mmCIF file as gemmi writes it, N, C-alpha and C atoms, coordinates in Angstrom:
data_model
loop_
_atom_site.group_PDB
_atom_site.id
_atom_site.type_symbol
_atom_site.label_atom_id
_atom_site.label_alt_id
_atom_site.label_comp_id
_atom_site.label_asym_id
_atom_site.label_entity_id
_atom_site.label_seq_id
_atom_site.pdbx_PDB_ins_code
_atom_site.Cartn_x
_atom_site.Cartn_y
_atom_site.Cartn_z
_atom_site.occupancy
_atom_site.B_iso_or_equiv
_atom_site.pdbx_formal_charge
_atom_site.auth_seq_id
_atom_site.auth_asym_id
_atom_site.pdbx_PDB_model_num
ATOM 1 N N . MET Axp A 1 ? 13.255 1.632 -12.96 1 0 ? 1 A 1
ATOM 2 C CA . MET Axp A 1 ? 12.404 0.987 -11.988 1 0 ? 1 A 1
ATOM 3 C C . MET Axp A 1 ? 12.76 1.476 -10.592 1 0 ? 1 A 1
ATOM 4 N N . SER Axp A 2 ? 11.767 1.462 -9.744 1 0 ? 2 A 1
ATOM 5 C CA . SER Axp A 2 ? 11.93 1.936 -8.382 1 0 ? 2 A 1
ATOM 6 C C . SER Axp A 2 ? 12.706 0.929 -7.534 1 0 ? 2 A 1
ATOM 7 N N . ASP Axp A 3 ? 13.535 1.466 -6.638 1 0 ? 3 A 1
ATOM 8 C CA . ASP Axp A 3 ? 14.269 0.615 -5.702 1 0 ? 3 A 1
ATOM 9 C C . ASP Axp A 3 ? 13.46 0.374 -4.437 1 0 ? 3 A 1
ATOM 10 N N . LYS Axp A 4 ? 12.298 1.013 -4.337 1 0 ? 4 A 1
ATOM 11 C CA . LYS Axp A 4 ? 11.447 0.874 -3.166 1 0 ? 4 A 1
ATOM 12 C C . LYS Axp A 4 ? 10.945 -0.574 -3.063 1 0 ? 4 A 1
ATOM 13 N N . PRO Axp A 5 ? 11.005 -1.16 -1.863 1 0 ? 5 A 1
ATOM 14 C CA . PRO Axp A 5 ? 10.48 -2.527 -1.713 1 0 ? 5 A 1
ATOM 15 C C . PRO Axp A 5 ? 8.995 -2.594 -2.091 1 0 ? 5 A 1
ATOM 16 N N . ILE Axp A 6 ? 8.604 -3.659 -2.742 1 0 ? 6 A 1
ATOM 17 C CA . ILE Axp A 6 ? 7.234 -3.795 -3.222 1 0 ? 6 A 1
ATOM 18 C C . ILE Axp A 6 ? 6.231 -3.687 -2.083 1 0 ? 6 A 1
ATOM 19 N N . ASP Axp A 7 ? 6.546 -4.279 -0.933 1 0 ? 7 A 1
ATOM 20 C CA . ASP Axp A 7 ? 5.591 -4.259 0.172 1 0 ? 7 A 1
ATOM 21 C C . ASP Axp A 7 ? 5.428 -2.881 0.818 1 0 ? 7 A 1
ATOM 22 N N . GLU Axp A 8 ? 6.195 -1.912 0.357 1 0 ? 8 A 1
ATOM 23 C CA . GLU Axp A 8 ? 6.06 -0.538 0.847 1 0 ? 8 A 1
ATOM 24 C C . GLU Axp A 8 ? 5.438 0.387 -0.206 1 0 ? 8 A 1
ATOM 25 N N . MET Axp A 9 ? 5.146 -0.155 -1.384 1 0 ? 9 A 1
ATOM 26 C CA . MET Axp A 9 ? 4.61 0.661 -2.47 1 0 ? 9 A 1
ATOM 27 C C . MET Axp A 9 ? 3.128 0.95 -2.276 1 0 ? 9 A 1
ATOM 28 N N . SER Axp A 10 ? 2.743 2.147 -2.698 1 0 ? 10 A 1
ATOM 29 C CA . SER Axp A 10 ? 1.32 2.472 -2.763 1 0 ? 10 A 1
ATOM 30 C C . SER Axp A 10 ? 0.724 1.709 -3.937 1 0 ? 10 A 1
ATOM 31 N N . PHE Axp A 11 ? -0.585 1.705 -4.024 1 0 ? 11 A 1
ATOM 32 C CA . PHE Axp A 11 ? -1.249 1.054 -5.158 1 0 ? 11 A 1
ATOM 33 C C . PHE Axp A 11 ? -0.768 1.673 -6.466 1 0 ? 11 A 1
ATOM 34 N N . GLU Axp A 12 ? -0.735 3.004 -6.495 1 0 ? 12 A 1
ATOM 35 C CA . GLU Axp A 12 ? -0.359 3.714 -7.723 1 0 ? 12 A 1
ATOM 36 C C . GLU Axp A 12 ? 1.08 3.398 -8.14 1 0 ? 12 A 1
ATOM 37 N N . ASP Axp A 13 ? 1.986 3.365 -7.163 1 0 ? 13 A 1
ATOM 38 C CA . ASP Axp A 13 ? 3.383 3.047 -7.476 1 0 ? 13 A 1
ATOM 39 C C . ASP Axp A 13 ? 3.52 1.618 -8.001 1 0 ? 13 A 1
ATOM 40 N N . ALA Axp A 14 ? 2.819 0.693 -7.352 1 0 ? 14 A 1
ATOM 41 C CA . ALA Axp A 14 ? 2.883 -0.71 -7.78 1 0 ? 14 A 1
ATOM 42 C C . ALA Axp A 14 ? 2.285 -0.89 -9.171 1 0 ? 14 A 1
ATOM 43 N N . MET Axp A 15 ? 1.198 -0.191 -9.434 1 0 ? 15 A 1
ATOM 44 C CA . MET Axp A 15 ? 0.556 -0.301 -10.751 1 0 ? 15 A 1
ATOM 45 C C . MET Axp A 15 ? 1.48 0.253 -11.838 1 0 ? 15 A 1
ATOM 46 N N . GLN Axp A 16 ? 2.117 1.375 -11.568 1 0 ? 16 A 1
ATOM 47 C CA . GLN Axp A 16 ? 3.037 1.958 -12.548 1 0 ? 16 A 1
ATOM 48 C C . GLN Axp A 16 ? 4.216 1.014 -12.801 1 0 ? 16 A 1
ATOM 49 N N . ALA Axp A 17 ? 4.764 0.449 -11.731 1 0 ? 17 A 1
ATOM 50 C CA . ALA Axp A 17 ? 5.881 -0.476 -11.885 1 0 ? 17 A 1
ATOM 51 C C . ALA Axp A 17 ? 5.448 -1.72 -12.659 1 0 ? 17 A 1
ATOM 52 N N . LEU Axp A 18 ? 4.24 -2.192 -12.398 1 0 ? 18 A 1
ATOM 53 C CA . LEU Axp A 18 ? 3.715 -3.355 -13.118 1 0 ? 18 A 1
ATOM 54 C C . LEU Axp A 18 ? 3.563 -3.046 -14.608 1 0 ? 18 A 1
ATOM 55 N N . GLU Axp A 19 ? 3.084 -1.86 -14.925 1 0 ? 19 A 1
ATOM 56 C CA . GLU Axp A 19 ? 2.957 -1.461 -16.327 1 0 ? 19 A 1
ATOM 57 C C . GLU Axp A 19 ? 4.316 -1.426 -17.015 1 0 ? 19 A 1
ATOM 58 N N . GLU Axp A 20 ? 5.342 -0.965 -16.297 1 0 ? 20 A 1
ATOM 59 C CA . GLU Axp A 20 ? 6.693 -0.942 -16.858 1 0 ? 20 A 1
ATOM 60 C C . GLU Axp A 20 ? 7.19 -2.358 -17.136 1 0 ? 20 A 1
ATOM 61 N N . VAL Axp A 21 ? 6.927 -3.271 -16.21 1 0 ? 21 A 1
ATOM 62 C CA . VAL Axp A 21 ? 7.343 -4.665 -16.38 1 0 ? 21 A 1
ATOM 63 C C . VAL Axp A 21 ? 6.652 -5.26 -17.611 1 0 ? 21 A 1
ATOM 64 N N . VAL Axp A 22 ? 5.351 -5.061 -17.715 1 0 ? 22 A 1
ATOM 65 C CA . VAL Axp A 22 ? 4.587 -5.606 -18.839 1 0 ? 22 A 1
ATOM 66 C C . VAL Axp A 22 ? 5.118 -5.057 -20.162 1 0 ? 22 A 1
ATOM 67 N N . THR Axp A 23 ? 5.375 -3.766 -20.203 1 0 ? 23 A 1
ATOM 68 C CA . THR Axp A 23 ? 5.897 -3.141 -21.419 1 0 ? 23 A 1
ATOM 69 C C . THR Axp A 23 ? 7.224 -3.764 -21.826 1 0 ? 23 A 1
ATOM 70 N N . ARG Axp A 24 ? 8.126 -3.951 -20.869 1 0 ? 24 A 1
ATOM 71 C CA . ARG Axp A 24 ? 9.432 -4.528 -21.178 1 0 ? 24 A 1
ATOM 72 C C . ARG Axp A 24 ? 9.297 -5.976 -21.663 1 0 ? 24 A 1
ATOM 73 N N . LEU Axp A 25 ? 8.388 -6.724 -21.025 1 0 ? 25 A 1
ATOM 74 C CA . LEU Axp A 25 ? 8.198 -8.118 -21.448 1 0 ? 25 A 1
ATOM 75 C C . LEU Axp A 25 ? 7.564 -8.199 -22.828 1 0 ? 25 A 1
ATOM 76 N N . GLU Axp A 26 ? 6.611 -7.313 -23.101 1 0 ? 26 A 1
ATOM 77 C CA . GLU Axp A 26 ? 5.952 -7.324 -24.405 1 0 ? 26 A 1
ATOM 78 C C . GLU Axp A 26 ? 6.911 -6.987 -25.541 1 0 ? 26 A 1
ATOM 79 N N . ARG Axp A 27 ? 7.875 -6.144 -25.269 1 0 ? 27 A 1
ATOM 80 C CA . ARG Axp A 27 ? 8.854 -5.79 -26.304 1 0 ? 27 A 1
ATOM 81 C C . ARG Axp A 27 ? 9.725 -6.979 -26.678 1 0 ? 27 A 1
ATOM 82 N N . GLY Axp A 28 ? 9.942 -7.871 -25.719 1 0 ? 28 A 1
ATOM 83 C CA . GLY Axp A 28 ? 10.749 -9.055 -25.987 1 0 ? 28 A 1
ATOM 84 C C . GLY Axp A 28 ? 12.212 -8.771 -26.214 1 0 ? 28 A 1
ATOM 85 N N . GLU Axp A 29 ? 12.691 -7.676 -25.699 1 0 ? 29 A 1
ATOM 86 C CA . GLU Axp A 29 ? 14.073 -7.269 -25.947 1 0 ? 29 A 1
ATOM 87 C C . GLU Axp A 29 ? 15.016 -7.625 -24.799 1 0 ? 29 A 1
ATOM 88 N N . VAL Axp A 30 ? 14.539 -8.367 -23.807 1 0 ? 30 A 1
ATOM 89 C CA . VAL Axp A 30 ? 15.398 -8.714 -22.676 1 0 ? 30 A 1
ATOM 90 C C . VAL Axp A 30 ? 15.738 -10.199 -22.74 1 0 ? 30 A 1
ATOM 91 N N . PRO Axp A 31 ? 16.919 -10.56 -22.268 1 0 ? 31 A 1
ATOM 92 C CA . PRO Axp A 31 ? 17.322 -11.973 -22.279 1 0 ? 31 A 1
ATOM 93 C C . PRO Axp A 31 ? 16.385 -12.824 -21.409 1 0 ? 31 A 1
ATOM 94 N N . LEU Axp A 32 ? 16.42 -14.108 -21.63 1 0 ? 32 A 1
ATOM 95 C CA . LEU Axp A 32 ? 15.529 -15.031 -20.938 1 0 ? 32 A 1
ATOM 96 C C . LEU Axp A 32 ? 15.613 -14.897 -19.417 1 0 ? 32 A 1
ATOM 97 N N . GLU Axp A 33 ? 16.802 -14.903 -18.876 1 0 ? 33 A 1
ATOM 98 C CA . GLU Axp A 33 ? 16.953 -14.821 -17.413 1 0 ? 33 A 1
ATOM 99 C C . GLU Axp A 33 ? 16.358 -13.525 -16.866 1 0 ? 33 A 1
ATOM 100 N N . GLN Axp A 34 ? 16.553 -12.454 -17.572 1 0 ? 34 A 1
ATOM 101 C CA . GLN Axp A 34 ? 15.989 -11.172 -17.136 1 0 ? 34 A 1
ATOM 102 C C . GLN Axp A 34 ? 14.467 -11.185 -17.301 1 0 ? 34 A 1
ATOM 103 N N . SER Axp A 35 ? 13.988 -11.847 -18.324 1 0 ? 35 A 1
ATOM 104 C CA . SER Axp A 35 ? 12.54 -11.983 -18.516 1 0 ? 35 A 1
ATOM 105 C C . SER Axp A 35 ? 11.903 -12.731 -17.354 1 0 ? 35 A 1
ATOM 106 N N . ILE Axp A 36 ? 12.569 -13.785 -16.909 1 0 ? 36 A 1
ATOM 107 C CA . ILE Axp A 36 ? 12.054 -14.556 -15.77 1 0 ? 36 A 1
ATOM 108 C C . ILE Axp A 36 ? 12.013 -13.685 -14.524 1 0 ? 36 A 1
ATOM 109 N N . ALA Axp A 37 ? 13.084 -12.926 -14.287 1 0 ? 37 A 1
ATOM 110 C CA . ALA Axp A 37 ? 13.122 -12.04 -13.115 1 0 ? 37 A 1
ATOM 111 C C . ALA Axp A 37 ? 12.035 -10.967 -13.211 1 0 ? 37 A 1
ATOM 112 N N . LEU Axp A 38 ? 11.832 -10.431 -14.41 1 0 ? 38 A 1
ATOM 113 C CA . LEU Axp A 38 ? 10.785 -9.431 -14.607 1 0 ? 38 A 1
ATOM 114 C C . LEU Axp A 38 ? 9.402 -10.033 -14.37 1 0 ? 38 A 1
ATOM 115 N N . TYR Axp A 39 ? 9.196 -11.247 -14.847 1 0 ? 39 A 1
ATOM 116 C CA . TYR Axp A 39 ? 7.91 -11.918 -14.652 1 0 ? 39 A 1
ATOM 117 C C . TYR Axp A 39 ? 7.64 -12.121 -13.16 1 0 ? 39 A 1
ATOM 118 N N . GLU Axp A 40 ? 8.665 -12.549 -12.42 1 0 ? 40 A 1
ATOM 119 C CA . GLU Axp A 40 ? 8.513 -12.75 -10.979 1 0 ? 40 A 1
ATOM 120 C C . GLU Axp A 40 ? 8.207 -11.427 -10.278 1 0 ? 40 A 1
ATOM 121 N N . ARG Axp A 41 ? 8.874 -10.364 -10.69 1 0 ? 41 A 1
ATOM 122 C CA . ARG Axp A 41 ? 8.602 -9.041 -10.115 1 0 ? 41 A 1
ATOM 123 C C . ARG Axp A 41 ? 7.168 -8.626 -10.448 1 0 ? 41 A 1
ATOM 124 N N . GLY Axp A 42 ? 6.751 -8.873 -11.671 1 0 ? 42 A 1
ATOM 125 C CA . GLY Axp A 42 ? 5.39 -8.543 -12.076 1 0 ? 42 A 1
ATOM 126 C C . GLY Axp A 42 ? 4.353 -9.274 -11.236 1 0 ? 42 A 1
ATOM 127 N N . ALA Axp A 43 ? 4.617 -10.546 -10.957 1 0 ? 43 A 1
ATOM 128 C CA . ALA Axp A 43 ? 3.695 -11.326 -10.126 1 0 ? 43 A 1
ATOM 129 C C . ALA Axp A 43 ? 3.611 -10.74 -8.723 1 0 ? 43 A 1
ATOM 130 N N . ALA Axp A 44 ? 4.743 -10.329 -8.171 1 0 ? 44 A 1
ATOM 131 C CA . ALA Axp A 44 ? 4.757 -9.725 -6.838 1 0 ? 44 A 1
ATOM 132 C C . ALA Axp A 44 ? 4.039 -8.369 -6.848 1 0 ? 44 A 1
ATOM 133 N N . LEU Axp A 45 ? 4.217 -7.6 -7.906 1 0 ? 45 A 1
ATOM 134 C CA . LEU Axp A 45 ? 3.538 -6.305 -8.019 1 0 ? 45 A 1
ATOM 135 C C . LEU Axp A 45 ? 2.028 -6.492 -8.149 1 0 ? 45 A 1
ATOM 136 N N . LYS Axp A 46 ? 1.606 -7.484 -8.912 1 0 ? 46 A 1
ATOM 137 C CA . LYS Axp A 46 ? 0.177 -7.769 -9.047 1 0 ? 46 A 1
ATOM 138 C C . LYS Axp A 46 ? -0.413 -8.15 -7.694 1 0 ? 46 A 1
ATOM 139 N N . LYS Axp A 47 ? 0.311 -8.959 -6.952 1 0 ? 47 A 1
ATOM 140 C CA . LYS Axp A 47 ? -0.147 -9.362 -5.619 1 0 ? 47 A 1
ATOM 141 C C . LYS Axp A 47 ? -0.297 -8.133 -4.716 1 0 ? 47 A 1
ATOM 142 N N . ARG Axp A 48 ? 0.644 -7.196 -4.8 1 0 ? 48 A 1
ATOM 143 C CA . ARG Axp A 48 ? 0.574 -5.966 -4.005 1 0 ? 48 A 1
ATOM 144 C C . ARG Axp A 48 ? -0.647 -5.138 -4.414 1 0 ? 48 A 1
ATOM 145 N N . CYS Axp A 49 ? -0.882 -5.007 -5.71 1 0 ? 49 A 1
ATOM 146 C CA . CYS Axp A 49 ? -2.05 -4.255 -6.191 1 0 ? 49 A 1
ATOM 147 C C . CYS Axp A 49 ? -3.341 -4.907 -5.702 1 0 ? 49 A 1
ATOM 148 N N . ASP Axp A 50 ? -3.411 -6.223 -5.791 1 0 ? 50 A 1
ATOM 149 C CA . ASP Axp A 50 ? -4.602 -6.94 -5.327 1 0 ? 50 A 1
ATOM 150 C C . ASP Axp A 50 ? -4.837 -6.698 -3.835 1 0 ? 50 A 1
ATOM 151 N N . ALA Axp A 51 ? -3.77 -6.738 -3.045 1 0 ? 51 A 1
ATOM 152 C CA . ALA Axp A 51 ? -3.896 -6.533 -1.602 1 0 ? 51 A 1
ATOM 153 C C . ALA Axp A 51 ? -4.365 -5.114 -1.285 1 0 ? 51 A 1
ATOM 154 N N . LYS Axp A 52 ? -3.811 -4.133 -1.987 1 0 ? 52 A 1
ATOM 155 C CA . LYS Axp A 52 ? -4.212 -2.74 -1.747 1 0 ? 52 A 1
ATOM 156 C C . LYS Axp A 52 ? -5.655 -2.507 -2.172 1 0 ? 52 A 1
ATOM 157 N N . LEU Axp A 53 ? -6.094 -3.128 -3.264 1 0 ? 53 A 1
ATOM 158 C CA . LEU Axp A 53 ? -7.493 -3.008 -3.689 1 0 ? 53 A 1
ATOM 159 C C . LEU Axp A 53 ? -8.43 -3.65 -2.668 1 0 ? 53 A 1
ATOM 160 N N . LYS Axp A 54 ? -8.056 -4.814 -2.162 1 0 ? 54 A 1
ATOM 161 C CA . LYS Axp A 54 ? -8.879 -5.498 -1.155 1 0 ? 54 A 1
ATOM 162 C C . LYS Axp A 54 ? -8.99 -4.63 0.095 1 0 ? 54 A 1
ATOM 163 N N . GLU Axp A 55 ? -7.883 -4.04 0.491 1 0 ? 55 A 1
ATOM 164 C CA . GLU Axp A 55 ? -7.863 -3.151 1.653 1 0 ? 55 A 1
ATOM 165 C C . GLU Axp A 55 ? -8.825 -1.975 1.448 1 0 ? 55 A 1
ATOM 166 N N . ALA Axp A 56 ? -8.795 -1.392 0.273 1 0 ? 56 A 1
ATOM 167 C CA . ALA Axp A 56 ? -9.679 -0.269 -0.033 1 0 ? 56 A 1
ATOM 168 C C . ALA Axp A 56 ? -11.142 -0.712 -0.046 1 0 ? 56 A 1
ATOM 169 N N . GLU Axp A 57 ? -11.416 -1.875 -0.632 1 0 ? 57 A 1
ATOM 170 C CA . GLU Axp A 57 ? -12.784 -2.397 -0.666 1 0 ? 57 A 1
ATOM 171 C C . GLU Axp A 57 ? -13.315 -2.623 0.744 1 0 ? 57 A 1
ATOM 172 N N . GLU Axp A 58 ? -12.47 -3.13 1.617 1 0 ? 58 A 1
ATOM 173 C CA . GLU Axp A 58 ? -12.88 -3.371 2.996 1 0 ? 58 A 1
ATOM 174 C C . GLU Axp A 58 ? -13.192 -2.062 3.716 1 0 ? 58 A 1
ATOM 175 N N . LYS Axp A 59 ? -12.406 -1.04 3.453 1 0 ? 59 A 1
ATOM 176 C CA . LYS Axp A 59 ? -12.658 0.266 4.066 1 0 ? 59 A 1
ATOM 177 C C . LYS Axp A 59 ? -13.974 0.85 3.565 1 0 ? 59 A 1
ATOM 178 N N . VAL Axp A 60 ? -14.227 0.73 2.27 1 0 ? 60 A 1
ATOM 179 C CA . VAL Axp A 60 ? -15.479 1.245 1.7 1 0 ? 60 A 1
ATOM 180 C C . VAL Axp A 60 ? -16.661 0.465 2.264 1 0 ? 60 A 1
ATOM 181 N N . ALA Axp A 61 ? -16.52 -0.847 2.374 1 0 ? 61 A 1
ATOM 182 C CA . ALA Axp A 61 ? -17.607 -1.678 2.889 1 0 ? 61 A 1
ATOM 183 C C . ALA Axp A 61 ? -17.922 -1.351 4.342 1 0 ? 61 A 1
ATOM 184 N N . ALA Axp A 62 ? -16.954 -0.815 5.082 1 0 ? 62 A 1
ATOM 185 C CA . ALA Axp A 62 ? -17.153 -0.509 6.493 1 0 ? 62 A 1
ATOM 186 C C . ALA Axp A 62 ? -17.881 0.816 6.706 1 0 ? 62 A 1
ATOM 187 N N . ILE Axp A 63 ? -18.045 1.603 5.664 1 0 ? 63 A 1
ATOM 188 C CA . ILE Axp A 63 ? -18.737 2.886 5.8 1 0 ? 63 A 1
ATOM 189 C C . ILE Axp A 63 ? -20.233 2.635 5.896 1 0 ? 63 A 1
ATOM 190 N N . THR Axp A 64 ? -20.851 3.166 6.937 1 0 ? 64 A 1
ATOM 191 C CA . THR Axp A 64 ? -22.298 3.043 7.085 1 0 ? 64 A 1
ATOM 192 C C . THR Axp A 64 ? -22.953 4.333 6.622 1 0 ? 64 A 1
ATOM 193 N N . THR Axp A 65 ? -24.195 4.221 6.184 1 0 ? 65 A 1
ATOM 194 C CA . THR Axp A 65 ? -24.914 5.397 5.719 1 0 ? 65 A 1
ATOM 195 C C . THR Axp A 65 ? -26.214 5.551 6.49 1 0 ? 65 A 1
ATOM 196 N N . ASP Axp A 66 ? -26.7 6.776 6.529 1 0 ? 66 A 1
ATOM 197 C CA . ASP Axp A 66 ? -27.989 7.022 7.159 1 0 ? 66 A 1
ATOM 198 C C . ASP Axp A 66 ? -29.103 6.813 6.138 1 0 ? 66 A 1
ATOM 199 N N . GLU Axp A 67 ? -30.332 7.101 6.527 1 0 ? 67 A 1
ATOM 200 C CA . GLU Axp A 67 ? -31.468 6.858 5.63 1 0 ? 67 A 1
ATOM 201 C C . GLU Axp A 67 ? -31.429 7.702 4.367 1 0 ? 67 A 1
ATOM 202 N N . ASN Axp A 68 ? -30.64 8.792 4.357 1 0 ? 68 A 1
ATOM 203 C CA . ASN Axp A 68 ? -30.507 9.641 3.173 1 0 ? 68 A 1
ATOM 204 C C . ASN Axp A 68 ? -29.314 9.254 2.301 1 0 ? 68 A 1
ATOM 205 N N . GLY Axp A 69 ? -28.59 8.214 2.711 1 0 ? 69 A 1
ATOM 206 C CA . GLY Axp A 69 ? -27.437 7.772 1.942 1 0 ? 69 A 1
ATOM 207 C C . GLY Axp A 69 ? -26.158 8.519 2.262 1 0 ? 69 A 1
ATOM 208 N N . ASN Axp A 70 ? -26.182 9.354 3.302 1 0 ? 70 A 1
ATOM 209 C CA . ASN Axp A 70 ? -24.984 10.093 3.709 1 0 ? 70 A 1
ATOM 210 C C . ASN Axp A 70 ? -24.139 9.236 4.638 1 0 ? 70 A 1
ATOM 211 N N . ALA Axp A 71 ? -22.831 9.394 4.548 1 0 ? 71 A 1
ATOM 212 C CA . ALA Axp A 71 ? -21.941 8.645 5.429 1 0 ? 71 A 1
ATOM 213 C C . ALA Axp A 71 ? -22.269 9.015 6.88 1 0 ? 71 A 1
ATOM 214 N N . ALA Axp A 72 ? -22.507 7.978 7.68 1 0 ? 72 A 1
ATOM 215 C CA . ALA Axp A 72 ? -22.891 8.208 9.07 1 0 ? 72 A 1
ATOM 216 C C . ALA Axp A 72 ? -21.845 7.676 10.042 1 0 ? 72 A 1
ATOM 217 N N . GLY Axp A 73 ? -20.9 6.94 9.577 1 0 ? 73 A 1
ATOM 218 C CA . GLY Axp A 73 ? -19.881 6.397 10.456 1 0 ? 73 A 1
ATOM 219 C C . GLY Axp A 73 ? -19.244 5.169 9.845 1 0 ? 73 A 1
ATOM 220 N N . LEU Axp A 74 ? -18.509 4.497 10.691 1 0 ? 74 A 1
ATOM 221 C CA . LEU Axp A 74 ? -17.816 3.305 10.243 1 0 ? 74 A 1
ATOM 222 C C . LEU Axp A 74 ? -18.216 2.127 11.123 1 0 ? 74 A 1
ATOM 223 N N . THR Axp A 75 ? -18.351 0.99 10.511 1 0 ? 75 A 1
ATOM 224 C CA . THR Axp A 75 ? -18.582 -0.211 11.279 1 0 ? 75 A 1
ATOM 225 C C . THR Axp A 75 ? -17.24 -0.9 11.461 1 0 ? 75 A 1
ATOM 226 N N . PRO Axp A 76 ? -17.024 -1.534 12.599 1 0 ? 76 A 1
ATOM 227 C CA . PRO Axp A 76 ? -15.75 -2.218 12.793 1 0 ? 76 A 1
ATOM 228 C C . PRO Axp A 76 ? -15.565 -3.311 11.754 1 0 ? 76 A 1
ATOM 229 N N . PHE Axp A 77 ? -14.36 -3.414 11.249 1 0 ? 77 A 1
ATOM 230 C CA . PHE Axp A 77 ? -14.045 -4.455 10.279 1 0 ? 77 A 1
ATOM 231 C C . PHE Axp A 77 ? -13.537 -5.668 11.013 1 0 ? 77 A 1
ATOM 232 N N . GLU Axp A 78 ? -14.101 -6.804 10.716 1 0 ? 78 A 1
ATOM 233 C CA . GLU Axp A 78 ? -13.656 -8.054 11.311 1 0 ? 78 A 1
ATOM 234 C C . GLU Axp A 78 ? -12.938 -8.856 10.244 1 0 ? 78 A 1
ATOM 235 N N . SER Axp A 79 ? -11.657 -9.09 10.462 1 0 ? 79 A 1
ATOM 236 C CA . SER Axp A 79 ? -10.916 -9.869 9.469 1 0 ? 79 A 1
ATOM 237 C C . SER Axp A 79 ? -11.275 -11.341 9.61 1 0 ? 79 A 1
ATOM 238 N N . GLN Axp A 80 ? -11.172 -12.022 8.496 1 0 ? 80 A 1
ATOM 239 C CA . GLN Axp A 80 ? -11.576 -13.43 8.495 1 0 ? 80 A 1
ATOM 240 C C . GLN Axp A 80 ? -10.392 -14.317 8.42 1 0 ? 80 A 1
């Protein structure tokens, strides 16, 4: 597993780490305390993936197109 802090991970890194956590939990070969720690890490990784996806969706939504459907610029994003 990566030593990189979760809040610094890219979407791809977080997704890969989450897959590793799920695989280890599904095998059932880790002690209970380690399973709990893995579950907590998995929850944090899922939250990171969700945040990165939302960020990407917001960027895509901000792209404006012209009458031909070509990217024409960006509209300012207003956070809520």
